[in-house]
Structure formats: structure tokens, C-alpha cells
Backbone as a ProteinNet text record, in pm:
[ID]
protein_1_A
[PRIMARY]
XXXXXXXXXXXXXXXXXXXXXXXXXXXXXXXXXXXXXXXXXXXXXXXXXXXXXXX
[TERTIARY]
85.4	0	89.8	62.4	142.5	71.3	140.8	87.9	-35.3	-41.8	-155.7	-285.4	-284.2	-404.2	-441.3	-340.4	-365.9	-430.4	-376.9	-431.3	-572.6	-599	-734.6	-830.3	-789.4	-872.4	-895.8	-792	-807.3	-901.3	-888.8	-977.2	-1121.7	-1144.8	-1281.2	-1336.1	-1251.6	-1294.7	-1329.4	-1247.4	-1275.4	-1403.6	-1424.6	-1545.5	-1669.5	-1666.1	-1780.7	-1804.8	-1698.5	-1713.5	-1775.5	-1734.1	-1792.3	-1939.1	-1975.2	-2116.2	-2199.6	-2149.2	-2222.6	-2235.2	-2127.8	-2133	-2236.2	-2244.5	-2342.7	-2484.2	-2500.2	-2633.4	-2687.8	-2599.8	-2644.3	-2638.4	-2608.8	-2600.2	-2739.6	-2744.8	-2873.9	-2934.9	-3064.8	-3132.4	-3143.1	-3120.7	-3139.4	-3020	-2908.9	-2790	-2793.1	-2718.1	-2702.5	-2617.5	-2653.6	-2582.7	-2438	-2411.5	-2274.7	-2187.2	-2243.3	-2168.4	-2135.2	-2231.8	-2209.4	-2105.1	-2112.4	-2015.2	-1876.1	-1866.2	-1736.6	-1674.1	-1755.2	-1703.6	-1663.8	-1742.3	-1710.2	-1579.7	-1562.6	-1439.5	-1319.2	-1336.7	-1227	-1185.4	-1283.6	-1254.3	-1185.4	-1233.5	-1171.2	-1027.1	-1001.4	-865.8	-774	-824.8	-744.8	-713	-809.8	-786.9	-682.1	-693.7	-596.5	-456.9	-447.1	-316.9	-256.2	-337.7	-283.9	-239.9	-312.9	-273	-143.3	-133	-9.4	109.4	86.9	194.4	240.7	144.6	181.7	253.1	225.3	294.1	425.9	449.9	575.9	584	469.8	468.4	487.5
-118.1	0	124.1	214.4	336.5	447.9	558.7	668.5	732.6	737.6	801.9	728.1	595.9	518.1	532.1	534	548.8	683.4	789.6	922.7	936.2	875.4	878	806.3	692.5	617.9	694.7	760.7	839.8	957	1022.6	1134.2	1090.8	976.8	925.7	888	827.7	788.9	909.3	1013.7	1134.8	1202.6	1201.1	1262	1185.8	1054.1	972.5	986.2	987.3	1004.8	1138.4	1243.7	1376.4	1381.7	1319.1	1316.9	1239.9	1127.4	1048	1124.7	1192.7	1270.7	1382	1446.7	1554	1498.2	1380.5	1322.2	1271.5	1228.1	1171.3	1270.2	1395.4	1495.7	1525.7	1571.4	1610.7	1727	1729.9	1829.2	1967	1979.4	2105.7	2200.5	2155.7	2239.9	2331.3	2437.2	2531	2465.2	2483.9	2420.4	2467.3	2594.8	2646.6	2582.1	2563.9	2503.7	2358.1	2285	2144.1	2128.3	2211.1	2204.1	2238.6	2341	2379.2	2269.9	2208.3	2100.5	1979.6	1948.1	1834.7	1858.5	1978	2008.9	2010	2059.7	2061.3	1918	1831.6	1692.7	1622.2	1645.9	1584.1	1632.2	1759.1	1811.4	1749.3	1730.1	1668	1522.5	1451.9	1312.6	1306.4	1392.4	1394	1427.6	1522	1557.5	1441.3	1373.4	1262.2	1147	1123.7	1018	1054.9	1179.3	1220	1220.3	1255.6	1250.5	1107.1	1014.6	876.3	813.5	861.7	809.8	881.5	991.5	1063.3	1157.4	1211.1	1303	1442
0	0	0	-88.4	-92.1	-14.6	2.5	84.5	22.5	-110.2	-175.3	-142.9	-154.9	-122.6	24.3	109.9	252.9	282	222.5	246.1	190.1	76.3	21	115.1	165.9	260.6	389.1	439.3	561.6	537.6	423.8	391.8	382.3	317.8	307.3	444.8	527	660.9	746.7	739.1	815.3	766.5	635	579.7	623.7	612.2	652.4	802	880.5	1025.3	1061	991.3	1014.7	979.7	868.1	827.6	928.9	975.5	1074.7	1205.8	1245.9	1369.4	1360.2	1245.1	1227.9	1220.4	1161	1147	1280.2	1369.4	1496.1	1611.6	1583	1689.5	1745.2	1868.8	1925.3	1847	1835	1752.2	1818.3	1947.6	2017.8	2007	1953.6	1946.3	1825.3	1836.7	1725.4	1616.6	1491.7	1381.2	1373.4	1393.5	1386.8	1494.2	1612.7	1721.9	1690.7	1636.9	1605.1	1495.2	1393.2	1283.5	1334.4	1416.8	1471.5	1556.1	1641.1	1725.4	1642.2	1539.8	1453.9	1379	1323.2	1251.3	1344.6	1464.9	1561.6	1596.4	1619.4	1652.7	1536.4	1414.1	1297	1280.6	1307.5	1300.6	1402.9	1523.9	1629.1	1595.4	1539.9	1500.6	1390.4	1291.1	1181.7	1233.7	1326.4	1383.7	1460.9	1539.4	1617.9	1528.5	1419	1326.8	1257.1	1211.3	1143.1	1239.1	1365.9	1464.5	1489	1497	1525	1405.8	1282.9	1165.5	1139.7	1209	1196.9	1078.3	1034.2	919.3	964.2
[MASK]
+++++++++++++++++++++++++++++++++++++++++++++++++++++++

């Protein structure tokens, strides 16, 4: 497996995870707040993965 395929898979996984997180969020929250928290969490996950791989 080369890095390009891995990065494509990671991008797809992060996108699907973000969509699922937004779809399953509680309905009483503000949309801007939910999107911000989801993007922040996705960024932290991506950073931790890149740190563990040494990029």
C-alpha cells in the first residue's frame, strides 16, 4: 500500500465520520456550534494520526 491510497482512505474515513457525527447529533444544538465542534474533533484526530505516523 502506498501513501496516496492510505491518504485517500483516511480522507474518506474522516469525511464519513464527520457526516455520521453531524447526522447523529442532538437536535437542540445550534448548527454552527455542532459544525465547529465536529471540525475541531476531525482536526485533532488527523493531527494525532499524522503525529503517530511521523509526518
